[in-house]
Structure formats: C-alpha cells, structure tokens
N, C-alpha and C positions, 0 to 999 in steps of 0.2 A: 113608092118612091121614098116615102116617110119611113118604112121599115127598114129600108137599105140605109138610110142616113143615121138611124138609131144604132145600128150594129156597130159601127166603128166608135161612135161615142161611148157605147158601153164597154167596148174593148179598151177604149183610151181611159174611161174611168177606172176600169178594172185594173189596167196596167198602173195607172196613178196611184190607185189604192195599194197594189202590190209594191209600187215604188216606195210609197209612203210608209208601208209596213215594213218594208226592207230597210228603209232609212231609219225607222224607228228602232228596229231590231239592231241595225247597225250601231245607232247612237246608244241604245242600251248596253250592247257589247263593248262600245267604246268606253261607255262610263264604267262598266265592270272592269275593262282593262285598265282605265285610268285609276280606278280605286285599288286594282290588283297592283298596279305599278307604284301608287302611292304607299300601299301597304308594304310591298317588296322594298321600296326605297327607304321607307321607314324602318323595315326590319334590317335593310342593309345597313342604315345608319346605326342602328342599335347593335348590330353585329360588329360594325367598325369600331363604335364605342367599346362594345364588350371586348373586341379583339385588343384594342388598345389598353383596356383595363387588364385584360388578360396578359398582355405584354408586360405591362408594369408589374403585374403580380407576379409574372414568371421571372421578371428581371429582380423583383425584390426577394423572391423565392431562391433564386440563384444566388443572390448575395447572402441569403440566410444559410443556404447550403454551404456557401464557401465559409461563411463564418462557422457553421456547424463542424465542416471538416477541419478547420483550424482548431476549434475547441476539441473535436475529436482527436487530433494529433496530439494537442497539449495534454488531454485526458489520458491518451495512450502512453505519453512520455511519463506523466505522473503515475500511471499504473505501473509501468516498467520500473520506475524509481521505488515505488511501494513494494513491488515484488522484490528488488534487490535488497531493500531495507528488511523486508520479511524474511528472506533468505539469511541476510546477516543476523536478524534477531534469532532465527531458528539455530544458526551456528552457535551463537552466544548461549542461546538455551540449552543446546546439546552440551557445550563446554561447561556451563553452569551444572547442568544435570550430572555430567561425568564428574565435576569437582565435587559436587554434593555426594555423589555415590561413592567417590573415593573418600570424602571426609567422613561419611557414615561408616565406611568399611574400616578406616583408621579408628573411628571411635569404637566400634565393635571390637577391633583388633586391641585397642587399648583397653577396653573393658575385660576382655579375656586375659590380657597381660595383667591387668589389675587384679583380676580374680585369681590368676595364677599366682601373682605375688603374694596376694593375701594367703592363699593356701600354702605357698612356700613360707610365708611368714609364721603362719600358724604352725605348720610342720617344724620349722627351725625353732619356734618358741618351744614346742613339745619336745623336740630333740635337746634343746638348751636345758629344759627342765630336767629331762632324763639324764642329760650330761651332768648337770649340777648334783643331781641326787646320786649319780654314780660317782662323781668326783668326791662328793661328802662321804659316800660309802668307802671309796678307795682311801680317802684320807683317814677315816677311822680305822681301815684295815691297816694303813702304814702306821698310824699312831700304835695300834695293838701290836703289829709287828715290831715296830722300833722299841715299844716298852719291853716286849718279849725278848728282844735281842739285847737290850740294855741290861735286863735282869739276868739272861743267860751269860752275858759278858762280865757281870759284876763279881760273880764267884771267882773266875780265874784272876781277876785283878786283886781281889782280896787274898787270894792264895799266893799270888805273886808278891804282894806287900809283906805278907807273913814270911815268904822265903827270903825276901831282900833284907829283913831286920837283922838276922844272925850275921849276914855279909857286912852290913854297916858296923856292926859292932867289932867284928874281926878287923875291918878296915881301920876303925879307931885305935884298936889295940896295937896294929902294925904302926900306926903313926906315932903312938905314944912310945913304943919300944925303941925306934931307932929314927934318928933325923934323916939318915941317908936313905933308909927305906921310905921314910914319908916323902922325901924329894921323888923317889922313884914311883911312888903311889901317886902323888900329885901329877907327876909328868905322864903316867899311864892312863889316868883318869880321863884326861881330855882325849886321849886318843880312843878310848872306850866310847865316850859320849859322842865323838864326832863321826866315828864309823858308821853307826846306824843312820845319822843324818845324811852322810854321803851316799849310803846305800838307798835311803829312801827317795833321794832326789834322782838317783840312777835307775832304780827299779821301778818299772811301770806299776800303777795302782791297778789292782785286779779284785774282782768280785764275782757275783754270779746273779743270775736271773731269779727274782722272786716270784714275780706276778707277771702274767702276759694278758693283756686285755685286748682281743682281737676286734671287739666291737667298735671301740674308740681309738685303737692304734696306739696304744702307749704300753710301756714296759717299766716295771719297778725292779731296780737293781739294790744290791746290797752294800753300795758304796755312797758316801755323802759327805758332809762338810768335815768330818773328822778325818776323811782321806783327801782333803784339799780339792774336792770336786766342786765345781763352779757351773752356773748356768752358761749354756752355750758350749761346753766341753763336748768333744767327740769321743764317742765310746765304740769300741769294736766287740763283735759278738763272735765267739768261736765254739765249736763243738768238736772235740776229738782233734784239735789242732787245725780244723777247717774253718776258715773265716766264712761266716753267713753274711755278714753285712755290718754297716755303720749305724750309730744312733746319735741323736743330738740331745744333751740334757736340758730339760725345761723346767724342772722344779727340784730344789735340793733340800734335803732334811738333814738331821744330824748323822744318821747312820745308813741313810738310803736315799735314793734319787728316782725322778720320774724322767724317762727319756722316750722320744718318738724316733722311729726308724727313719732314715732318710729316703729309703725306697718302702712304700707301704706293702708291697709284695712279700717281703722279707718276714712281716709279722706271723704270717702262716708258718714260717720254718722255725721261728724262735719258740724254745720250750724253757720251762723252769729247770734250773740248775745249770743252764748253758753258761760258759765262762765269758765274763765281760772285763774288757781292759781298756784304761783310758788311753786314747791314741796320744802318742808324743809328737 
C-alpha cells in the first residue's frame, strides 16, 4: 500500500521537476527574447537615428548636389564664354599672323625693290659715267670737227676777201668818176645787200649728218649758231628726197648741233651725210 502511494508522489515530483525545468527553460528563453528584443529595439533606435542622420545627410547632399549643379552650370557657362573668347583670340591671332606675314612679305618685297633700286642706281650711275665720258669724248670730237671745219672754211673766206678787194676799189673809182653813177651804185648796193638777207629768211637752213651715235640716240649735224639754229628747233632728215623722220635740237655750237630723234627707231636708219633741213 505504501509502494502504491509513493508512485504518484514520484510522478508528481517528476512532473513538478519537469514543470520547474520547463519554467526555468521558458524563463531563460524569455530572458533571451527580452535581451534580443532589447537589443533589437536598441538596434532599431540606432537604425532610426542612423536613418534620420542619413536622411539629413542625404538632404544635405542633395542640397550640395543642387549647389554643385548650379556651380556646374555656371562653370559650363564660363567655359563656353572662355571658348568663345579663345575662338575670338584665335581669330585675332590668325588675323595678326596674316598681317604679320603680309608685313613680312611687304618688307621682303621692299627689300627686293630696294636691292633692285640700288642695282638700278648703280647701273644708272655706271651708265651716267659712261654717258659723261662719251659726252666728253663727243664734245672733244665736236670741238675737233668744229676746229677742222673752221680751219677749212677760213681759206675760202680769205680768198673771198682777196677777191672782194678789187671790186671795192673799182666801186670807189666809179663813185669818184660820176655822181650819177654813184647814185646808181648807192641805190643798187642796198638791193644787192637786201637780196641775200631776203633769200636767207625764205630759204630753209640745210646741213648734213656728221656723227650718228646709236648707243645714246643722238646725232651731230653740220649747222649751228651761225645758221641761226637754236635749242628745241625741229630738224627733218632726208635721204634722196625721202624723209626719214624729225629731230629736236638739244645742244648748239658755233658750226654744229646735237639733236635727238623724236622717234628712237629712226636712229637706226639715219646715216652720215644724210641731208638735214630746219623745219619751217
């Protein structure tokens, strides 16, 4: 009977122990859950705080992004403005470069022209020197020709003087012999003197070509101051009654003159001993 009463008690104690163990286990799990809940709650609060902070940071970042966008737009506008200025500077540089190249080209051209002018000047000086030497030589030739011509004309003059003396003596005899004849002689003498003057004014002055200088385009003719030739007079050149051309008197001597053709091409046609006539 006693063994039968111990069995339920043992079972009850076992159940009680099991219940206590289960309660302890439940309490422990509950504590763990509480701790886990507390930890999760703490993490949640931290996450919420972190979220709020992140939202604030996101808002701040969004503001920063908006500011950066505005700055970006401003910088882009500045970049475009700088690009326009750079393009304008490039255009100005191209214009200046072209102007510089044109200036350098003009300078080079001026240098070439200056060199050409210097060369032309040197050539002109050399030609001037040769022309002066040639002119001096021609003047000497003219002087020699004039002297030779004067010496050749001196003899006919002396002979004419010697021939005229007997006529003068005879004229004086006639004057002494008769007064009427003297009147006739005096009346006739003016006619004799005026006739050559009238003929000289009407008859054109003629001469001939003495020298032809084809290098410097001038001609020396055998008429001068004694023939009433003056500078700028017009002369005509003939050969066998054929007119070759006209010339202009540039320099006059006593018995000869220097003339230049109006057309330089006829200098090749003119020859010595061609007939020269002063144009009336």
